C-alpha positions as CSV (number, residue, x, y, z in Angstrom):
1,M,62.2,168.6,101.3
2,H,59.9,169.9,98.4
3,Y,61.5,171.0,95.2
4,D,59.7,173.2,92.8
5,L,62.0,174.7,90.1
6,P,61.8,175.8,86.6
7,A,63.0,173.3,83.9
8,L,63.4,170.5,86.6
9,R,61.1,167.8,87.6
10,I,62.3,166.1,90.9
11,T,61.0,163.3,92.9
12,V,62.7,161.7,96.1
13,A,62.2,158.1,97.2
14,G,64.4,155.6,99.0
15,G,67.4,158.0,99.2
16,V,67.3,158.8,95.6
17,A,66.4,162.1,94.0
18,S,65.4,161.5,90.3
19,V,65.8,164.8,88.4
20,T,64.4,165.0,84.9
21,L,65.7,168.0,82.8
22,D,62.7,169.4,81.1
23,N,63.5,172.9,79.4
24,P,61.6,172.7,76.2
25,P,62.0,173.2,73.3
26,L,65.5,171.8,73.2
27,N,66.8,171.5,76.7
28,L,69.3,174.3,76.3
29,S,71.7,175.3,79.0
30,D,70.4,178.8,79.2
31,G,69.1,181.4,81.6
32,T,66.4,179.1,82.8
33,L,68.2,175.7,83.4
34,L,71.3,177.0,84.8
35,P,69.8,179.1,87.7
36,S,67.5,176.2,88.5
37,L,70.4,173.8,88.6
38,R,72.3,176.0,90.9
39,R,69.3,176.4,93.2
40,F,68.6,172.6,93.3
41,V,72.3,172.1,94.2
42,A,72.1,174.5,97.0
43,Q,68.9,173.0,98.4
44,V,69.8,169.3,98.0
45,R,73.4,169.6,99.3
46,D,72.0,169.5,102.9
47,D,69.0,167.2,102.4
48,A,69.5,164.2,104.5
49,D,66.8,162.3,102.7
50,V,68.9,162.3,99.3
51,R,72.1,160.1,99.0
52,V,71.9,159.7,95.2
53,I,70.9,162.1,92.5
54,V,69.9,160.5,89.1
55,F,69.7,163.0,86.1
56,E,67.8,162.1,82.8
57,S,65.9,164.1,80.2
58,A,62.4,164.5,79.3
59,D,63.4,165.1,75.6
60,P,64.1,161.9,73.9
61,D,66.6,163.3,71.6
62,F,68.5,165.6,73.8
63,F,70.0,165.4,77.3
64,I,71.2,169.0,77.4
65,T,71.7,170.4,73.9
66,H,74.5,172.8,74.7
67,G,74.9,176.4,75.9
68,D,72.4,178.9,74.3
69,M,73.9,180.6,71.3
70,R,72.4,183.8,72.5
71,F,75.2,183.9,75.0
72,I,77.4,184.7,72.1
73,T,74.9,186.8,69.8
74,E,73.3,188.7,72.6
75,P,75.6,189.8,75.5
76,D,72.5,191.1,77.4
77,V,71.3,187.5,77.6
78,M,74.5,186.3,79.0
79,A,74.4,189.1,81.6
80,A,70.9,188.3,82.6
81,A,71.7,184.6,82.9
82,G,74.7,185.4,84.9
83,A,72.7,187.6,87.3
84,A,70.0,184.9,87.7
85,T,72.6,182.2,88.3
86,M,74.2,184.2,91.0
87,A,70.9,185.2,92.6
88,A,70.1,181.3,92.6
89,N,72.4,180.9,95.6
90,P,73.6,184.3,96.7
91,D,75.4,182.9,99.8
92,A,77.9,180.7,97.6
93,E,81.1,181.7,96.3
94,F,81.0,183.0,92.7
95,P,84.7,183.3,91.8
96,P,85.3,186.2,89.4
97,A,87.9,184.3,87.5
98,L,85.3,181.6,86.6
99,N,82.2,181.7,84.2
100,L,78.6,180.9,85.1
101,M,78.7,177.5,83.5
102,Q,82.0,176.5,85.4
103,V,80.6,177.6,88.7
104,V,77.3,175.7,88.3
105,H,79.2,172.6,87.0
106,E,81.7,172.8,89.9
107,E,79.0,173.0,92.5
108,V,77.3,170.0,91.0
109,R,80.6,168.1,91.0
110,S,81.3,169.0,94.7
111,L,78.0,167.6,96.0
112,P,78.4,165.1,98.8
113,Q,75.7,162.9,97.1
114,V,76.5,160.5,94.4
115,T,75.4,162.0,91.0
116,I,74.7,159.6,88.0
117,A,73.3,160.3,84.4
118,K,71.2,158.3,82.1
119,L,72.2,159.5,78.8
120,T,69.6,158.5,76.2
121,G,70.0,161.3,73.8
122,L,72.6,163.9,72.6
123,A,74.7,166.1,75.0
124,R,77.1,168.7,73.3
125,G,79.1,171.5,74.5
126,G,77.9,172.7,77.8
127,G,75.5,169.8,78.0
128,N,78.3,167.3,77.8
129,E,80.4,169.5,80.3
130,F,77.5,169.2,82.8
131,L,77.4,165.5,82.1
132,M,81.1,165.0,82.7
133,A,80.9,166.9,86.1
134,L,78.7,164.2,87.4
135,D,80.1,161.0,89.3
136,M,78.9,158.5,86.8
137,R,77.5,158.3,83.3
138,F,75.6,155.4,81.6
139,A,74.8,155.7,77.8
140,A,72.1,154.1,75.7
141,I,73.5,152.2,72.7
142,G,72.2,153.6,69.5
143,K,70.6,156.8,71.1
144,A,73.5,158.5,73.1
145,G,75.9,160.8,71.6
146,Q,78.6,163.3,73.1
147,A,80.5,166.0,71.6
148,Q,82.5,169.2,72.1
149,P,82.0,171.2,68.9
150,E,83.0,174.6,70.2
151,V,86.1,174.9,67.8
152,L,83.6,174.9,64.8
153,L,82.0,177.8,66.4
154,G,85.2,179.8,66.6
155,I,85.5,179.2,70.4
156,M,86.6,176.5,72.8
157,P,85.0,174.4,75.5
158,G,84.6,176.7,78.5
159,G,82.3,175.1,81.0
160,G,85.0,172.9,82.4
161,G,85.3,170.6,79.4
162,T,89.0,170.8,78.9
163,Q,89.6,169.8,82.5
164,Y,86.9,167.3,83.0
165,M,87.5,165.4,79.6
166,T,91.2,165.2,80.3
167,S,90.6,163.8,83.6
168,L,88.2,161.1,82.2
169,A,89.8,160.3,78.8
170,G,93.5,161.6,79.0
171,R,95.3,164.2,77.1
172,A,95.6,162.5,73.7
173,R,91.9,161.6,73.4
174,T,90.9,165.0,74.7
175,L,92.9,166.7,72.0
176,E,91.3,164.3,69.4
177,L,87.8,164.8,70.6
178,I,87.9,168.7,71.2
179,L,89.9,169.6,68.0
180,G,88.1,166.8,65.8
181,A,84.8,168.0,67.0
182,Q,83.5,164.4,66.5
183,L,80.1,163.0,67.9
184,V,81.0,160.1,69.9
185,D,78.5,157.2,70.3
186,A,77.9,155.2,73.4
187,E,80.3,152.3,72.4
188,L,83.2,154.8,71.8
189,A,82.4,156.8,74.8
190,E,82.7,153.7,76.9
191,R,86.1,152.8,75.3
192,Y,87.4,156.3,75.8
193,G,86.2,156.5,79.5
194,L,83.7,159.3,78.9
195,V,80.9,157.0,80.3
196,N,80.9,154.1,82.8
197,R,79.1,151.7,80.5
198,A,77.3,151.4,77.2
199,L,74.0,149.7,77.7
200,P,71.2,148.5,75.5
201,A,68.5,151.3,75.4
202,D,65.9,148.9,76.8
203,E,68.1,148.0,79.8
204,I,69.5,151.4,80.9
205,D,66.6,152.3,83.1
206,E,66.6,149.0,85.1
207,F,70.4,149.1,85.4
208,V,70.7,152.6,86.6
209,D,67.6,152.5,88.9
210,S,68.9,149.3,90.5
211,L,72.3,150.9,91.1
212,A,71.0,154.1,92.5
213,A,68.7,152.2,94.9
214,R,71.6,150.0,96.2
215,I,73.7,153.2,96.8
216,G,70.6,155.1,98.3
217,A,70.3,152.3,100.8
218,L,73.8,152.8,102.2
219,D,74.7,154.8,105.4
220,P,75.5,158.5,104.3
221,G,78.7,158.6,106.2
222,I,80.0,155.6,104.1
223,I,78.8,157.2,100.9
224,A,80.6,160.4,101.9
225,A,83.8,158.7,103.0
226,V,84.1,156.5,99.8
227,K,83.4,159.6,97.6
228,T,86.0,161.7,99.4
229,A,88.7,158.9,99.3
230,V,88.1,158.2,95.6
231,T,88.1,161.8,94.6
232,A,91.3,162.4,96.5
233,A,93.0,159.7,94.4
234,A,91.7,160.7,91.1
235,T,93.4,163.0,88.5
236,P,92.9,166.4,90.2
237,I,90.7,169.1,88.6
238,T,92.1,172.4,89.9
239,R,90.8,176.0,90.2
240,E,94.0,176.9,88.3
241,G,93.1,174.8,85.4
242,L,89.5,176.0,85.3
243,D,90.9,179.7,85.5
244,T,93.1,179.0,82.6
245,E,90.2,177.5,80.6
246,N,88.1,180.6,81.1
247,A,90.9,183.1,80.5
248,L,91.5,181.5,77.0
249,L,87.8,181.3,76.2
250,T,87.0,185.0,77.1
251,P,88.9,186.6,74.1
252,L,87.2,184.2,71.7
253,F,83.8,185.6,72.5
254,N,84.6,188.2,69.9
255,A,82.8,189.8,66.7
256,D,83.9,187.0,64.5
257,A,82.3,184.5,66.9
258,A,79.1,186.4,67.0
259,A,78.9,186.7,63.3
260,L,79.4,182.9,62.9
261,A,76.8,182.3,65.6
262,H,74.3,184.4,63.6
263,K,74.9,182.5,60.4
264,L,74.6,179.1,62.3
265,L,71.3,180.2,63.8
266,A,70.0,181.3,60.4
267,A,71.0,177.9,58.9
268,G,69.1,176.0,61.6
269,M,71.1,175.6,64.8
270,Q,68.9,175.5,67.9
271,T,66.0,173.9,65.9
272,R,65.3,170.3,66.4
273,E,66.3,169.3,62.8
274,G,69.4,171.3,62.9
275,E,70.5,169.9,66.3
276,L,69.9,166.3,65.3
277,N,72.6,166.7,62.5
278,L,74.6,169.5,64.1
279,E,78.1,168.4,63.0
280,A,77.1,168.4,59.4
281,L,75.5,171.8,59.6
282,L,78.7,173.2,61.3
283,R,80.9,171.8,58.8
284,E,78.9,173.1,55.8
285,L,79.5,176.6,57.1
């Protein structure tokens, strides 16, 4: 199958689809990336040539930065992104109780293929929620960073983050990371269970590519059976939990959050310099 989607560079070889996230200037989760991801998921789901999907970033600093702040400051942008995301896979369910990020992340999480991330930059907010929706994550020491800074924006994680992080790291550590809004490096992420392994930056490509190649060479039926069985044994992520997350998030998208978002954008959020030191910028305001 040929893939030609905005913000994604995709190649397929040996049962492995390599997906490079390329949505300049900052790899935001926005009205371009979200519809492309949903369209890719709809197409790859039934692609018999793909047994493993490896996601990485074209940007050396950012995996997926976070959700576009214009979703807060400009409601029309959110509406347009939602319409485009629904249109990307019109035959699929788009539950009214979920938001567009939750839907995209859940469709990625439910793929029959094994999904793997190479994290060699920063992933915050919706970017980290996408990351946590994948089956496996490998982080580059000295380069990778993960955070859920939403509370400093006057909101809360709403792309599945409260559910995914709790499943990975447990209740106590999830409360620490979400309410503390701390940027977690690769070593701490490994210790907390947010990533499979923290690897030296010059070894991550070889390790992940070798792992993906080994899995890609397996019989698809074996992969599906193992993934289904392991998922059944794991801590469940439920529709009820996601519904609750979205219901609690929605009222927080209010005038106060919009005013704070405007201040943050004026102070440098969603610029490269501001994003590289986002926690300091957020706390200054």
